[in-house]
Backbone as numpy.savetxt, mean C-alpha at the origin, in Angstrom:
# Nx Ny Nz CAx CAy CAz Cx Cy Cz
-22.83 9.28 -30.63 -21.54 8.17 -31.15 -20.24 9.40 -30.95
-19.26 8.88 -30.18 -18.56 9.40 -30.15 -17.70 10.25 -31.70
-17.60 11.23 -31.96 -16.29 11.33 -33.15 -15.11 10.99 -33.24
-14.13 11.17 -34.04 -13.08 11.01 -34.15 -12.46 11.97 -33.51
-12.50 13.21 -33.46 -12.14 14.29 -32.49 -12.42 14.30 -31.21
-13.57 13.61 -30.63 -13.90 13.75 -29.36 -12.71 12.18 -28.91
-12.97 11.29 -29.72 -12.04 9.95 -28.90 -10.82 10.61 -28.73
-10.06 11.22 -29.86 -8.71 11.80 -29.93 -8.06 12.58 -28.75
-9.55 13.31 -28.16 -8.93 14.54 -27.25 -9.35 13.45 -25.75
-10.28 12.75 -25.55 -10.06 11.65 -24.36 -8.91 10.88 -24.10
-8.39 10.47 -25.41 -7.01 9.67 -25.28 -6.22 10.58 -24.88
-6.20 11.77 -25.70 -4.90 13.14 -25.12 -4.94 13.07 -23.52
-5.88 12.89 -23.01 -6.59 13.41 -21.29 -6.29 12.46 -21.00
-6.29 11.30 -21.22 -5.74 9.81 -20.37 -4.56 9.95 -20.16
-3.44 10.19 -21.64 -2.31 10.22 -21.89 -1.63 11.56 -20.74
-2.26 12.32 -20.72 -1.65 13.56 -20.14 -1.84 13.26 -18.67
-2.99 12.63 -18.34 -2.93 12.08 -16.65 -2.10 11.11 -16.30
-2.11 9.87 -16.95 -0.85 9.02 -17.01 0.52 9.49 -16.57
0.77 10.70 -17.82 2.31 11.52 -17.86 2.10 11.90 -16.17
1.10 13.21 -15.43 1.45 13.26 -14.43 1.15 12.60 -13.39
0.49 11.32 -13.35 0.73 10.76 -12.00 1.97 10.26 -11.72
2.47 9.25 -12.94 3.81 8.67 -13.07 4.69 9.83 -12.67
4.89 11.34 -13.49 5.89 12.17 -13.00 5.32 12.27 -11.12
4.42 12.75 -10.73 3.83 12.40 -9.53 5.01 12.57 -8.44
4.76 10.75 -8.97 4.80 9.54 -8.14 6.83 9.42 -7.80
7.72 9.61 -9.45 9.15 10.00 -9.73 9.37 11.07 -8.26
8.57 12.62 -8.81 8.69 13.90 -8.08 8.86 13.81 -6.55
7.89 12.49 -5.88 7.69 12.35 -4.43 8.90 11.22 -4.10
9.63 10.61 -4.69 10.77 9.80 -4.46 11.46 10.50 -4.64
12.13 11.44 -5.20 13.00 12.16 -5.89 13.53 12.93 -4.55
12.26 14.06 -4.73 12.28 15.45 -4.09 11.54 15.36 -2.82
10.91 14.08 -2.30 10.08 14.63 -0.84 8.82 15.16 -1.06
8.23 14.88 -0.48 6.87 14.86 0.07 6.48 16.63 -0.27
7.30 17.44 0.23 6.88 18.60 -0.32 7.01 19.27 -1.57
7.33 18.16 -2.58 7.69 18.66 -3.98 6.36 19.44 -4.75
6.54 20.67 -5.09 5.80 21.57 -5.60 4.90 20.56 -6.68
3.74 21.18 -7.19 2.88 20.84 -8.40 3.52 21.77 -9.48
4.30 22.49 -9.08 4.83 22.91 -10.07 5.85 22.20 -11.62
6.82 22.07 -9.94 7.35 20.77 -10.30 7.09 19.78 -11.07
5.98 19.28 -10.53 5.74 17.75 -11.04 5.29 18.13 -12.78
4.57 19.13 -13.11 4.16 19.27 -14.04 5.24 19.51 -15.27
5.95 20.19 -15.01 6.96 20.73 -15.40 7.64 19.00 -15.76
7.99 18.09 -14.96 8.28 16.93 -15.36 7.49 15.77 -16.41
6.59 16.14 -16.12 5.25 15.53 -17.05 5.10 16.15 -18.09
5.75 17.22 -18.76 5.71 17.90 -19.70 4.21 18.37 -20.06
3.72 18.76 -19.05 2.66 19.60 -18.97 1.88 20.69 -18.41
1.19 21.71 -18.77 1.34 22.89 -18.19 0.51 22.77 -16.28
0.69 23.50 -16.03 0.00 23.81 -14.32 -1.40 23.79 -14.43
-2.32 24.26 -16.05 -3.45 24.50 -15.73 -3.79 23.25 -15.93
-3.08 22.22 -16.38 -3.35 21.05 -17.58 -3.41 20.08 -15.99
-2.61 20.29 -15.70 -2.61 19.00 -13.88 -3.72 19.88 -13.11
-4.10 21.00 -12.74 -5.43 21.10 -12.26 -6.48 20.70 -12.90
-7.13 20.86 -14.17 -8.30 20.11 -14.84 -8.24 18.95 -14.12
-7.24 17.81 -14.36 -7.22 16.72 -13.94 -7.33 16.30 -12.29
-6.61 17.17 -11.39 -6.01 17.17 -10.35 -6.38 18.24 -9.35
-8.29 18.46 -9.12 -7.79 19.90 -9.05 -7.06 19.85 -7.25
-7.16 19.36 -6.37 -6.74 19.49 -5.38 -5.14 18.52 -4.89
-4.28 18.54 -4.50 -2.89 17.74 -4.37 -3.49 16.57 -3.54
-4.16 16.45 -2.98 -4.63 15.41 -2.71 -4.82 14.47 -3.34
-5.82 14.83 -4.38 -6.49 14.64 -5.23 -5.45 13.70 -6.22
-4.36 14.22 -6.88 -2.90 13.55 -7.37 -2.48 12.96 -6.45
-2.38 13.00 -4.86 -1.86 11.71 -3.78 -2.44 10.34 -4.14
-3.58 10.94 -4.12 -4.67 9.43 -4.21 -4.51 8.79 -5.05
-4.06 9.52 -6.41 -4.29 8.63 -8.05 -2.98 7.88 -7.79
-1.84 8.35 -7.27 -0.36 8.03 -7.38 -0.58 6.77 -6.35
-1.14 6.84 -5.18 -1.34 5.79 -4.55 -2.59 4.42 -5.22
-3.35 4.69 -5.70 -4.08 4.11 -6.46 -2.92 3.63 -7.17
-2.32 4.18 -7.95 -1.51 3.55 -9.33 -0.46 2.45 -8.47
0.16 2.54 -7.70 1.18 2.14 -7.15 0.38 0.48 -7.10
-0.90 0.80 -5.80 -1.35 -0.51 -5.44 -1.77 -1.81 -6.85
-2.44 -0.83 -7.81 -2.89 -1.89 -9.12 -1.60 -2.59 -9.29
-0.25 -1.56 -9.66 0.62 -2.30 -9.46 1.80 -3.47 -9.46
1.98 -2.76 -7.87 2.86 -3.40 -7.45 1.89 -4.39 -6.40
0.95 -3.97 -5.91 0.34 -4.76 -4.51 -0.93 -5.99 -5.47
-1.53 -5.25 -6.38 -2.27 -6.43 -6.37 -1.96 -7.51 -7.50
-1.00 -7.60 -8.44 -0.26 -8.75 -8.82 0.40 -9.74 -7.70
0.82 -9.04 -6.57 1.47 -10.00 -5.44 0.68 -10.50 -4.76
-0.96 -10.00 -4.33 -1.92 -10.89 -4.10 -2.50 -11.52 -4.89
-2.46 -11.60 -5.96 -2.89 -13.01 -6.64 -1.64 -13.92 -6.50
-0.09 -13.63 -6.79 0.61 -15.03 -6.59 0.75 -15.21 -5.63
0.68 -14.39 -4.39 0.09 -15.41 -2.88 -0.96 -16.06 -2.72
-2.32 -15.64 -3.32 -3.58 -16.51 -3.35 -3.27 -18.04 -4.26
-2.52 -17.65 -5.15 -1.91 -18.85 -6.19 -1.07 -19.81 -5.68
-0.31 -19.50 -4.41 0.93 -20.47 -3.68 0.17 -21.87 -3.01
0.59 -22.59 -3.25 -0.01 -23.97 -2.83 0.57 -23.85 -1.12
1.55 -23.42 -1.04 1.57 -23.19 0.34 1.13 -21.88 1.27
0.14 -21.86 1.71 -0.61 -20.39 2.34 0.23 -20.03 3.48
1.37 -20.64 4.11 1.87 -19.85 4.65 2.93 -18.75 4.09
3.92 -19.68 3.16 4.71 -19.07 2.02 4.08 -17.65 1.43
2.91 -17.77 0.90 1.72 -17.01 0.01 1.97 -15.89 1.08
1.67 -16.16 2.53 1.47 -14.74 3.60 2.51 -14.15 3.97
3.62 -14.85 4.24 4.72 -14.11 4.33 5.34 -13.45 3.07
5.47 -13.80 1.60 5.71 -13.13 0.78 4.63 -11.96 0.32
3.55 -12.39 0.65 2.87 -10.84 0.93 3.03 -9.53 1.44
3.31 -10.51 2.78 3.26 -9.28 3.53 5.20 -8.24 3.47
5.97 -9.54 2.90 7.23 -8.53 2.54 7.20 -8.02 1.57
6.22 -7.96 0.43 5.61 -7.42 -0.49 5.43 -5.88 0.18
4.07 -6.02 1.17 3.08 -4.64 1.40 4.79 -3.77 2.35
5.26 -4.31 3.00 6.42 -3.57 3.79 7.97 -3.07 2.92
8.04 -3.56 1.86 9.27 -3.65 0.63 8.29 -2.11 0.08
6.88 -1.85 0.14 6.17 -1.26 -1.06 5.93 0.11 -0.03
5.99 -0.04 1.27 5.94 1.47 1.67 7.05 1.80 2.23
7.89 0.91 2.35 9.37 1.45 2.69 9.71 2.22 1.13
9.51 1.70 -0.20 9.90 2.81 -0.81 9.12 3.78 -1.43
7.47 3.89 -0.72 6.78 5.15 -0.91 6.53 5.85 0.57
7.45 5.71 1.43 7.90 6.89 2.25 7.50 8.19 2.11
8.13 8.69 1.03 7.65 10.58 0.76 6.02 10.10 0.26
6.11 9.78 -0.42 4.60 9.42 -1.02 3.43 9.84 0.28
4.27 8.65 0.79 2.86 8.39 1.92 3.09 9.68 3.09
4.12 10.60 3.34 4.24 11.44 4.09 3.08 12.57 3.33
3.56 12.49 2.33 2.87 13.78 1.47 1.30 13.09 1.83
0.82 11.95 1.36 -1.05 11.56 1.57 -1.09 11.74 3.41
-0.55 11.68 3.73 -0.85 12.47 5.40 -1.34 13.48 5.80
-0.61 14.73 4.79 -0.58 15.90 4.81 -1.92 16.68 4.44
-2.13 15.51 3.55 -3.80 15.54 2.94 -4.77 15.13 2.75
-4.57 14.14 4.18 -5.55 13.39 4.12 -5.98 12.31 3.07
-5.06 11.81 2.61 -5.61 11.46 1.42 -4.93 9.72 1.63
-5.41 9.26 3.09 -5.38 7.66 2.89 -6.38 7.13 3.38
-6.91 6.13 2.68 -8.47 5.88 2.70 -8.32 4.45 3.16
-9.73 4.13 3.55 -9.31 2.40 4.13 -9.41 1.48 2.63
-10.12 1.94 1.73 -10.26 0.58 0.46 -8.99 0.81 -0.08
-7.56 1.49 0.45 -6.52 1.41 -0.63 -5.89 -0.21 0.20
-6.43 -0.74 1.23 -6.04 -1.86 1.66 -7.09 -2.60 2.07
-8.21 -2.98 1.48 -9.39 -4.14 1.75 -9.05 -4.91 1.08
-8.57 -5.21 -0.32 -8.10 -6.34 -1.26 -6.67 -6.65 -0.50
-5.96 -6.31 0.39 -4.86 -6.69 0.81 -4.83 -7.40 2.00
-6.48 -7.17 3.21 -6.37 -7.84 4.12 -7.24 -8.77 4.03
-8.43 -8.52 3.08 -9.20 -9.63 2.57 -8.19 -11.08 1.94
-7.03 -10.98 1.36 -6.47 -11.84 1.11 -5.55 -12.65 2.23
-4.95 -11.35 3.36 -4.13 -12.14 4.15 -5.11 -13.10 4.71
-6.44 -12.16 5.25 -6.95 -13.18 5.86 -7.44 -14.37 5.46
-7.48 -14.89 4.09 -7.80 -16.12 3.25 -6.36 -17.29 3.30
-5.14 -16.38 3.47 -4.60 -17.18 3.63 -4.11 -17.72 4.82
-4.75 -16.71 5.93 -4.65 -17.00 7.02 -5.27 -18.08 7.72
-6.47 -18.24 7.38 -7.31 -19.81 7.39 -6.18 -20.78 6.77
-6.16 -20.25 5.51 -5.96 -21.82 4.77 -4.62 -22.08 5.61
-3.82 -21.10 6.29 -2.38 -21.80 6.90 -3.22 -22.44 8.19
-4.26 -22.06 8.41 -4.45 -22.70 10.15 -4.69 -23.98 9.92
-5.78 -24.25 8.64 -6.13 -25.46 8.69 -5.12 -26.15 8.28
-3.84 -25.88 7.34 -2.76 -26.79 6.79 -1.82 -26.76 8.16
-2.27 -26.37 9.30 -1.75 -26.62 10.56 -0.24 -26.08 10.94
-0.21 -24.95 10.02 0.97 -24.10 9.62 1.08 -22.27 10.08
0.06 -22.44 10.72 -0.05 -21.30 11.36 -0.81 -21.17 13.10
-0.48 -20.77 14.04 -1.15 -20.81 15.14 -2.31 -20.39 15.27
-2.93 -21.30 15.84 -5.31 -22.01 15.40 -5.91 -20.15 15.98
-5.16 -19.64 17.06 -5.87 -18.51 17.86 -5.82 -17.11 16.95
-5.12 -17.02 15.69 -4.66 -16.03 14.94 -5.75 -15.58 14.72
-6.89 -14.08 14.83 -7.96 -13.59 14.10 -7.53 -12.50 13.17
-8.36 -12.16 12.14 -8.67 -11.28 10.89 -7.90 -9.65 11.74
-8.68 -9.72 12.61 -7.91 -8.20 13.62 -6.64 -8.28 13.72
-5.97 -9.25 14.21 -4.64 -9.33 14.57 -3.85 -8.92 13.76
-4.22 -9.65 12.05 -3.51 -9.09 11.22 -3.25 -7.57 11.06
-4.36 -6.82 11.32 -4.64 -5.41 10.66 -3.06 -5.08 11.95
-3.67 -5.57 13.50 -2.54 -4.62 14.11 -1.15 -5.45 14.21
-0.69 -6.57 13.59 0.39 -6.84 13.31 1.12 -6.06 12.08
0.13 -5.49 10.78 0.54 -4.85 10.21 1.28 -3.32 10.36
-0.15 -2.94 11.47 0.64 -1.53 12.07 1.57 -1.64 12.77
1.94 -2.50 13.38 3.05 -2.72 13.92 5.02 -2.81 13.12
4.60 -3.45 12.39 5.56 -3.57 11.32 6.09 -2.60 10.30
4.46 -1.73 9.85 4.77 -0.95 9.33 5.40 0.03 10.17
4.96 0.34 11.18 5.44 1.45 12.20 7.07 1.46 12.30
7.39 0.61 12.36 9.02 0.53 12.40 9.88 1.16 10.99
9.01 1.07 10.49 9.73 1.96 8.97 10.18 3.61 9.02
9.19 3.54 10.11 9.75 5.43 10.34 10.76 5.64 11.38
11.05 4.75 11.67 12.37 4.29 12.94 13.81 4.33 11.83
14.05 4.28 10.71 14.83 3.78 10.22 15.11 3.97 9.08
16.30 3.73 8.21 16.24 4.10 6.81 15.85 2.91 6.32
15.01 3.11 5.23 13.92 2.13 4.75 15.18 1.72 3.20
15.75 1.92 2.94 17.14 1.15 1.79 17.38 0.15 2.43
17.47 0.22 3.91 18.56 -0.79 4.75 17.85 -2.51 4.77
16.19 -2.42 4.87 15.69 -3.33 4.59 15.40 -3.74 5.59
15.76 -3.25 7.16 15.84 -3.90 8.40 14.58 -3.81 8.98
13.68 -3.95 8.33 12.31 -3.96 8.82 11.96 -5.65 8.74
12.87 -6.75 7.86 12.86 -8.05 7.48 13.24 -8.26 9.39
14.12 -8.03 9.88 14.59 -8.15 11.20 12.90 -8.46 12.39
12.38 -7.61 12.21 11.03 -7.23 13.08 10.01 -8.41 12.60
10.04 -8.60 11.09 9.28 -9.58 10.47 9.72 -10.86 10.90
10.46 -11.35 10.84 11.39 -12.70 11.30 10.61 -12.89 12.87
10.86 -11.65 13.73 10.08 -12.05 15.81 8.84 -12.38 15.08
8.25 -11.36 14.46 6.24 -11.65 14.11 6.12 -13.42 13.98
6.70 -13.53 12.63 6.48 -15.10 12.13 7.02 -16.20 13.31
8.34 -16.11 13.58 8.21 -17.16 14.65 7.75 -17.16 15.83
6.93 -15.86 16.22 5.48 -15.83 17.15 4.48 -16.59 16.60
3.93 -16.44 15.46 2.85 -17.02 14.70 3.28 -18.14 14.62
4.28 -19.11 14.76 4.16 -20.63 14.67 3.55 -21.22 15.51
2.63 -22.46 15.35 2.24 -23.19 15.95 3.33 -24.08 17.03
4.21 -24.66 16.94 5.10 -25.18 17.86 5.65 -24.39 18.26
5.36 -22.82 18.81 5.95 -21.44 20.12 4.86 -21.30 20.86
3.87 -21.82 20.12 2.13 -20.77 20.87 2.11 -21.08 21.97
1.74 -19.91 22.95 1.23 -20.13 24.22 -0.06 -19.36 24.69
-0.79 -19.80 25.05 -2.25 -19.06 25.26 -2.17 -17.72 25.58
-2.90 -16.71 24.59 -3.12 -15.61 25.06 -4.88 -15.13 25.46
-4.63 -13.97 25.80 -5.55 -13.32 26.05 -6.52 -13.05 24.55
-7.87 -13.02 24.74 -8.94 -12.97 23.61 -8.43 -11.42 22.96
-8.70 -11.49 21.92 -8.25 -10.30 20.58 -9.57 -9.38 21.06
-9.26 -7.79 20.81 -10.67 -6.97 21.55 -10.90 -6.44 20.22
-11.97 -5.98 19.93 -12.05 -5.06 18.81 -11.33 -4.19 18.34
-10.92 -3.97 16.95 -10.14 -2.67 16.04 -10.67 -1.42 16.16
-10.24 -0.54 16.81 -10.92 0.81 16.86 -10.37 1.57 15.84
-10.90 1.66 15.11 -10.49 2.78 13.94 -9.95 4.05 14.10
-9.04 4.56 14.21 -8.29 5.78 14.53 -8.90 6.68 13.37
-9.60 7.52 13.17 -9.51 8.24 12.32 -8.16 9.16 11.05
-7.64 9.28 12.19 -6.30 8.93 11.22 -5.04 8.13 10.70
-6.03 7.35 10.73 -5.21 5.61 9.66 -6.03 5.42 9.18
-5.70 5.86 7.81 -6.43 4.75 6.60 -6.90 4.13 6.26
-5.01 3.05 6.26 -4.72 2.13 5.67 -3.64 1.61 6.54
-3.24 0.18 5.86 -1.99 -0.46 6.49 -0.59 0.67 6.16
-0.84 1.43 4.97 0.26 2.81 4.27 0.37 3.56 5.17
-0.18 3.61 6.49 0.17 4.68 7.16 1.50 4.42 7.93
C-alpha cells in the first residue's frame, strides 16, 4: 500500500506534468513551433530536468499537448454531435469544430510534423463519429446516398489543406466548407465514379495534418 509520502509525490508529479503540457501549448501558440524546451520549462515554473523526466523527447511533449487538446476540445464536441437530433447538423458542427481546432493549433501541428508526433489514433474517435452521423443523415435523406467513410477522410484532408494557405484567424475555411456541404446535398447529387481505397501516406498521421 502506498504511503502518504508516496501519494504526495505522485500528486506533485502529476501536477508538474499538467503544468508543463499547458505551458507548452501556450508557448507553441504564442512563440511558434520552434520554441525551446527551456522556455516551456520556464513558463511551467519547473526546471529543465523536471521537464525531461516527464517528457524525455520533444515529440513526447508535443504528443501530450495534442492528446490534451483532443480530450478537452474535440471529444466533448463529438458527444454533442452524436446527441444531436439532426444528424446533418451534428455532422456539420463537428466538422466546424475540427477545422476551428486545427486552425488554432497550427503552430503545435507544425511542431508535431517536425518530430513525427502525429499518429492515426488522434483522429480515430472523430472519424468513427463522422461515419455514424453520415449514415444517420443518409437514412434521413439529408445527405447524398453515395457518400462512403473513405470520402469523409479525403474531404477532411481537403478542408484542412486550405488552412495552410490563409491566416487561420480569418476563418476563411468556412467558404470551402460551404462549397463542400452544398456538394453533399441530395438535391444536387449527380452520379460519380466509385470511391477507391484510401492509401495511407506514412507522412500523414491524422486529420490534424
